[in-house]
C-alpha positions in Angstrom: -22.6 -15.0 12.2 -19.1 -13.7 12.8 -17.0 -12.2 10.0 -13.3 -11.9 9.6 -11.8 -8.3 8.6 -11.0 -9.9 5.1 -14.6 -11.2 4.7 -16.0 -7.7 5.7 -13.8 -6.0 3.1 -15.1 -8.5 0.4 -18.6 -7.8 1.6 -18.0 -4.1 1.2 -16.4 -4.4 -2.2 -19.1 -6.6 -3.5 -21.8 -4.4 -2.4 -20.6 -1.6 -4.2 -20.5 -3.1 -7.6 -22.6 -1.2 -10.0 -23.3 1.6 -7.6 -23.1 5.3 -8.1 -19.9 5.6 -6.1 -17.9 4.2 -8.9 -18.2 7.7 -10.6 -18.9 10.1 -7.9 -16.8 8.6 -5.0 -13.6 7.3 -6.4 -10.6 8.1 -8.6 -9.5 5.7 -11.2 -11.2 2.8 -9.0 -9.9 4.1 -5.7 -12.6 5.3 -3.2 -12.3 9.0 -2.1 -13.1 10.3 1.4 -16.6 11.7 1.6 -19.0 13.2 4.0 -21.2 11.2 6.2 -23.8 14.0 6.6 -25.3 14.8 9.9 -29.1 14.1 10.4 -29.7 17.5 12.4 -29.1 21.2 11.8 -25.6 22.2 11.9 -24.8 24.5 15.0 -24.1 28.2 14.4 -20.4 28.9 14.2 -18.4 31.1 16.9 -21.2 30.9 19.6 -19.5 28.2 21.7 -16.5 29.2 24.0 -13.4 27.0 23.2 -13.0 24.4 26.0 -9.7 24.5 27.7 -8.8 21.0 28.2 -8.2 19.8 31.6 -4.8 18.4 33.0 -4.9 14.8 34.5 -3.8 14.8 37.9 -1.1 12.1 38.9 -2.4 9.5 41.4 1.1 9.2 42.9 4.6 10.2 42.3 8.2 9.1 43.5 11.7 10.3 42.8 11.6 8.9 39.1 8.0 8.3 38.2 4.5 9.6 38.1 1.5 7.3 38.1 -1.8 8.0 36.4 -5.0 6.1 36.4 -7.9 6.5 33.8 -11.2 4.7 33.2 -12.3 4.2 29.6 -16.1 4.5 29.7 -19.2 5.5 28.1 -20.3 9.1 29.0 -22.5 12.0 28.0 -21.4 15.3 26.6 -22.8 18.7 25.7 -21.6 19.1 22.2 -24.7 20.7 20.2 -26.7 23.3 21.6 -29.7 21.6 23.4 -28.7 18.2 22.7 -26.8 15.4 24.6 -24.4 13.2 22.7 -23.1 9.8 24.0 -19.4 9.4 23.7 -16.6 7.0 24.8 -14.1 8.9 26.6 -11.1 8.7 28.7 -12.2 9.4 32.3 -15.5 10.1 30.4 -14.4 13.1 28.5 -14.0 14.0 24.9 -11.3 14.9 24.3 -9.5 12.9 27.1 -7.6 14.9 29.7 -4.1 16.2 28.9 -1.3 14.1 30.5 1.8 16.4 31.1 5.0 14.5 31.5 8.6 15.7 31.7 11.7 14.2 29.8 13.5 11.3 31.9 10.4 11.1 34.2 8.6 7.7 33.8 5.1 7.7 33.3 2.8 4.6 34.5 -0.7 4.8 33.0 -3.2 2.3 34.4 -6.0 2.0 32.0 -9.1 0.3 33.0 -11.6 -0.6 30.1 -15.3 0.1 31.1 -16.6 -0.1 27.6 -18.5 -3.1 26.0 -15.6 -3.7 23.6 -11.8 -4.1 23.9 -9.4 -1.1 23.6 -5.8 -0.6 22.8 -3.9 2.7 23.7 -1.2 4.0 21.7 1.1 7.1 22.5 1.3 8.6 19.2 4.9 9.9 18.7 6.3 8.2 21.8 9.6 6.3 22.1 7.8 3.3 23.9 8.6 -0.3 24.8 6.8 -2.7 22.6 4.7 -4.0 25.3 3.4 -0.5 25.9 3.2 0.7 22.5 -0.3 -0.2 21.7 0.0 -2.8 19.1 -3.5 -3.3 17.5 -3.8 -6.9 18.8 -2.7 -6.2 22.4 -6.3 -5.8 23.5 -7.6 -4.8 26.9 -10.7 -6.8 26.9 -14.2 -5.6 28.7 -15.5 -7.3 31.5 -17.3 -10.6 30.8 -17.2 -12.8 27.7 -16.0 -11.5 24.3 -15.3 -13.5 21.1 -11.8 -13.6 19.3 -9.7 -12.4 22.0 -6.3 -13.1 20.1 -7.5 -11.7 16.8 -5.5 -14.8 15.0 -2.1 -13.4 16.5 -0.5 -15.8 18.6 2.0 -13.1 19.7 -0.9 -10.8 21.1 -0.5 -9.5 24.7 -4.1 -9.8 25.8 -5.1 -8.2 29.0 -8.5 -8.4 31.0 -10.3 -5.1 32.0 -6.9 -3.1 32.8 -3.5 -2.8 31.7 -0.5 -0.5 32.9 1.2 1.3 29.9 4.7 2.5 31.0 6.2 5.3 29.0 10.0 6.1 29.6 9.8 9.7 28.2 13.5 9.4 27.0 12.9 12.0 24.1 12.8 15.3 23.3 10.1 17.6 24.6 7.1 17.4 22.0 3.5 17.5 21.4 2.2 14.0 21.5 -1.2 12.3 21.7 -2.9 9.2 23.0 -5.7 7.4 21.1 -7.3 4.1 20.8 -5.6 1.5 18.2 -7.8 -1.5 18.4 -7.3 -3.9 15.3 -10.3 -3.3 12.7 -11.9 -0.8 14.8 -9.6 2.1 15.3 -11.6 4.7 13.2 -15.0 4.1 14.8 -13.6 4.1 18.3 -11.6 7.3 17.8 -14.6 8.9 15.9 -16.5 8.2 19.5 -14.2 10.1 21.4 -11.0 8.1 22.4 -8.3 10.6 21.8 -6.2 13.1 24.0 -2.9 15.1 24.3 0.2 14.1 25.8 2.6 17.0 26.2 6.2 16.3 27.1 8.4 19.0 28.3 12.1 19.4 29.0 14.5 21.9 30.4 15.8 23.2 26.8 12.0 24.2 26.0 11.5 25.6 29.3 14.4 28.0 29.3 12.8 29.6 26.1 10.9 33.0 26.4 7.8 31.6 24.6 4.1 32.2 25.3 3.3 30.0 28.6 0.4 29.6 30.9 -2.8 30.8 29.5 -1.2 31.7 26.4 -0.2 28.1 25.7 -3.3 26.4 24.2 -3.7 23.0 22.9 -6.1 22.7 20.0 -7.6 19.1 18.9 -9.4 19.6 15.7 -11.5 17.0 14.5 -14.7 16.5 12.4 -17.7 14.5 13.4 -21.2 14.0 12.2 -24.3 13.8 14.5 -28.0 12.3 14.5 -31.2 14.3 15.1 -30.8 13.3 18.7 -27.3 14.5 18.9 -25.7 11.2 18.9 -22.5 10.7 17.0 -23.0 8.8 13.7 -20.6 6.7 11.6 -21.2 4.3 8.8 -20.1 1.0 10.7 -21.4 -2.3 9.4 -21.9 -3.2 13.0 -22.9 0.0 15.3 -22.1 -2.0 18.2 -18.4 -2.4 17.3 -18.4 -5.6 19.0 -18.1 -8.3 16.1 -18.3 -7.2 12.3 -15.6 -4.8 11.2 -15.6 -2.4 8.2 -17.8 0.2 6.6 -19.6 0.3 3.2 -17.3 0.8 0.2 -19.0 4.3 -0.2 -16.7 5.4 2.9 -13.8 3.1 2.5 -11.8 6.1 1.2 -12.3 7.9 4.5 -15.1 9.1 6.6 -15.5 13.0 6.8 -17.8 14.7 9.3 -19.7 17.9 8.6 -19.1 19.5 11.9 -15.7 20.8 12.8 -14.9 20.6 16.4 -11.9 22.1 18.4 -11.5 20.8 21.9 -14.8 19.0 21.4 -16.9 22.4 20.7 -18.3 23.1 17.4 -16.6 26.0 15.5 -15.8 27.8 18.9 -14.4 31.2 19.8 -11.5 32.1 22.2 -11.0 35.4 23.7 -7.3 36.7 23.5 -5.1 39.6 24.5 -3.3 41.4 21.8 0.1 39.4 22.6 1.6 36.3 21.3 0.0 33.0 22.0 1.3 29.5 21.4 -1.0 27.0 20.0 -0.3 23.2 20.0 -2.3 22.0 17.0 -3.4 18.4 16.5 -5.3 17.0 13.6 -7.3 14.1 15.2 -9.6 13.7 12.5 -10.2 10.1 10.8 -9.5 11.5 7.1 -9.9 15.0 6.8 -7.1 17.4 5.9 -7.0 21.1 6.7 -5.3 24.0 5.2 -5.2 26.4 8.1 -4.8 30.0 7.7 -5.9 33.3 9.5 -8.5 35.7 8.1 -7.6 38.5 8.0 -4.2 37.6 7.8 -2.5 40.8 8.9 0.8 40.4 7.2 2.2 38.1 4.7 3.0 35.2 7.2 1.0 35.5 10.4 1.7 31.9 11.5 5.1 31.1 13.1 5.9 27.6 13.2 8.3 26.5 16.1 7.7 22.7 16.2 6.4 19.7 14.5 5.6 16.1 15.4 9.0 15.4 17.1 9.4 18.8 19.1 11.0 22.1 18.5 12.4 23.1 15.1 16.1 24.3 14.9 14.6 27.9 14.0 11.2 29.2 13.4 9.5 29.0 10.1 7.1 31.6 9.0 4.0 30.3 7.1 1.2 31.8 5.1 -0.9 28.6 5.8 -0.2 25.2 7.4 -1.5 22.0 5.8 -2.1 19.5 8.4 -2.9 15.7 7.7 -4.6 13.3 10.1 -2.2 12.9 13.2 0.3 15.5 12.4 1.1 18.3 15.0 2.2 21.7 14.4 3.4 24.0 17.1 2.6 27.6 16.2 2.9 31.1 17.6 0.3 33.7 16.5 0.9 37.4 17.5 -2.5 39.2 18.0 -0.6 42.5 18.6 -1.0 42.8 14.7 -4.7 43.2 15.4 -6.5 46.1 17.0 -8.4 45.4 20.1 -12.0 44.6 19.2 -10.8 42.6 16.2 -12.3 39.1 15.2 -9.7 36.7 13.5 -11.0 33.5 12.0 -8.9 30.4 11.8 -10.1 29.0 8.4 -9.5 25.7 6.5 -8.9 26.5 2.8 -9.0 22.8 2.0 -13.0 23.0 2.1 -15.8 25.1 1.4 -18.8 26.1 3.5 -19.2 25.3 7.2 -16.3 23.0 6.8 -14.0 25.9 5.6 -14.2 27.5 9.1 -12.6 26.1 12.2 -12.7 28.8 15.1 -12.6 32.5 15.8 -10.2 34.6 18.1 -11.7 37.8 19.6 -9.0 40.2 20.5 -10.6 41.7 23.5 -7.8 43.3 25.7 -4.5 44.9 25.8 -1.6 43.2 27.9 1.8 43.4 28.2 3.8 40.7 26.5 7.4 39.6 27.4 7.5 36.6 25.2 9.8 36.2 22.2 10.2 33.7 19.6 13.9 33.2 19.4 15.7 32.9 16.1 17.5 29.7 17.6 15.1 27.3 19.2 16.8 24.1 19.5 19.8 22.0 18.5 18.3 19.4 16.0 20.9 16.9 14.6 20.0 14.4 12.0 22.2 11.1 11.2 24.3 11.2 8.4 22.4 9.7 5.3 25.9 8.5 3.8 25.9 5.9 6.5 22.5 3.9 6.2 22.5 0.3 6.7 19.7 -0.3 4.3 17.2 1.2 1.9 13.7 -0.3 1.6 10.8 0.6 -0.6 7.0 0.6 0.5 4.3 1.0 -2.0 1.0 2.2 -0.4 -1.9 1.2 -3.0 -5.6 0.4 -3.3 -6.0 -3.4 -4.4 -9.7 -3.6 -4.6 -11.1 -6.7 -2.9 -7.9 -6.8 -0.8 -8.4 -3.1 0.4 -5.7 -0.8 1.0 -2.3 -2.5 1.0 1.4 -2.1 1.5 3.7 -3.7 -1.3 0.3 -5.2 -2.5 -0.2 -7.0 0.7 -2.9 -6.5 3.3 -1.9 -6.3 6.9 -1.0 -9.6 8.4 0.3 -9.6 12.1 2.2 -13.0 11.2 4.1 -11.3 8.5 7.3 -8.9 9.2 8.0 -6.4 6.4 11.2 -5.2 7.8 13.8 -6.1 10.5 15.9 -3.1 11.0 18.7 -3.6 13.4 18.7 -1.6 17.0 20.8 1.4 16.7 21.0 1.3 12.8 19.7 4.0 10.3 17.7 3.2 7.3 16.2 5.0 4.2 12.6 4.3 3.5 11.2 5.2 0.2 7.5 5.6 0.3 5.5 5.5 -2.8 1.7 6.1 -3.0 -1.1 5.7 -5.6 -3.4 8.0 -3.5 -3.3 10.6 -0.7 -2.1 8.8 2.6 -0.6 10.3 5.9 2.0 7.6 6.6 3.1 6.9 10.2 5.7 4.9 12.0 5.5 3.9 15.5 8.7 4.1 17.8 10.6 6.3 15.6 10.9 9.9 14.3 12.5 10.4 10.9 13.9 13.3 8.9 12.4 13.9 5.4 15.0 13.7 2.6 12.8 14.6 -0.4 9.2 14.8 -0.7 8.5 14.3 -4.7 11.9 15.7 -5.5 12.6 18.0 -2.4 11.4 18.5 1.2 8.1 20.2 1.4 7.2 23.3 3.4 5.7 21.2 6.2 8.4 18.7 6.6 10.7 20.5 8.8 12.0 18.9 12.0 11.8 15.4 13.3 8.4 13.8 11.9 6.5 10.8 12.7 3.9 11.4 10.0 4.3 12.4 6.5 1.4 13.1 4.2 1.7 12.1 0.6 -0.5 13.2 -2.1 -1.6 11.1 -5.0 1.5 9.7 -7.0 3.9 11.2 -4.7 7.3 9.7 -3.4 9.2 10.3 -0.4 12.5 9.3 1.0 12.8 9.5 4.9 15.8 8.7 7.1 14.8 6.7 10.0 17.0 5.8 13.0 15.7 2.9 15.0 16.7 3.6 18.6 15.2 3.0 21.8 13.8 -0.6 22.0 13.8 -3.9 20.4 10.6 -5.6 19.4 7.5 -5.5 17.2 5.8 -2.3 15.9 3.5 -1.2 13.2 3.7 1.4 10.4 0.4 2.5 8.7 -1.5 5.1 6.9 -3.3 7.4 9.5 -6.5 7.7 7.4 -8.0 5.7 9.9 -10.4 4.0 7.4 -7.4 3.0 5.2 -5.7 1.6 8.3 -8.8 -0.3 9.4 -8.9 -1.6 5.9 -5.6 -3.4 6.1 -3.1 -0.4 5.0 -0.6 -1.3 7.9 2.6 -3.4 8.0 5.1 -4.6 10.6 8.7 -3.9 11.6 10.7 -5.7 14.1 13.9 -4.1 15.5 16.3 -6.7 16.3 
């Protein structure tokens, strides 16, 4: 028997009536994110070396473009000591390989689906044509027969076995990432490994004397849970991810793992020199937030933020710690000359206790010459004038029981258009929440005008995701440039997204 997403949500809500989660797993009737515990002993922290993510090689290039080919396929990975973990991976790796692109050079990514289920690829933070953006019903079907190819969406662009995604890269240098975006199954498929970095560079950034080479390190942080055999476990109604979407109500607020992975390794360590390092940090967790800090701190503000979702800040911002929600990126410089050679410095998560309160460790093992500098001026960042906006729109993100997670009290419907901004116009969107939601807009970057009265300490620069705590309100300034077409905006707690907290806008 096949079930629609709406039917699966009603099944989850009905199954929860009278169960203990109503007191222990919710807040005023709204389910909280909670740990799905591993069935095996957790590995010891700081024993694994940090994997340095491989860079994908182009399959071909010409004067204006670079071509890449990837197969999305089942594979095996050594994550926990002595165990083998089955994953789904881009080129069979978790995380996927890094794609390095340059501003103004087009990237053609030909993606072949060798999984037993559909996939959709989204370049998160990319200013991308709608046909390549990864709309959740624009499925790339697996080989052979598969039900419900169009997901009740007559506008869906369905491909079979492979699709070419074209990224124009007409935007500022930034730390972007790519991940699966399949309708109703995004959370489970990202959990299985479908995520990777996409680093866009340009001449402005290249002229800065920032750390580079081996001293520029991408860190993909996520949490996962494991079975006794080392398998990735997730509370899906349908473990095959072929037919029935959804998860039990106990986990509808978000699934948390109890093992913290960085670049696919549990609580790893990295040997560093006593010099400055640049870290491109991505929270690729489904629902977990982190409050990142160094211990020992070696000063009042050991983290120097130089960039956010949309690229470099105008000037560096010193931070004691950094709150990072799912899908956010922070570009950070750490100066290890503050520490003696032989020091061990932990990157911790002050948003959790116990093992989940640790992330990784830096071992300062050698002394080296350092010619890098963090300039006081990083980039020219110009925002539109908020006095010249074409429209102001209000979107309320709330939990509606049997309807799931909603926007303006409506669950996602691909046939309904929630906004039609004009190309090259600027709007103010007022975002209201009943609960904690990291809110993401496709296609665009925005400026945070206010965040519960004023901009927060982590709202600097151009953003594509803003994290709102329960009851908070934000006003964001959104310029709609680049392309006409249909896009989505949604909560990037992936369980909230899969359970209908997503809307459409069409640039006209």
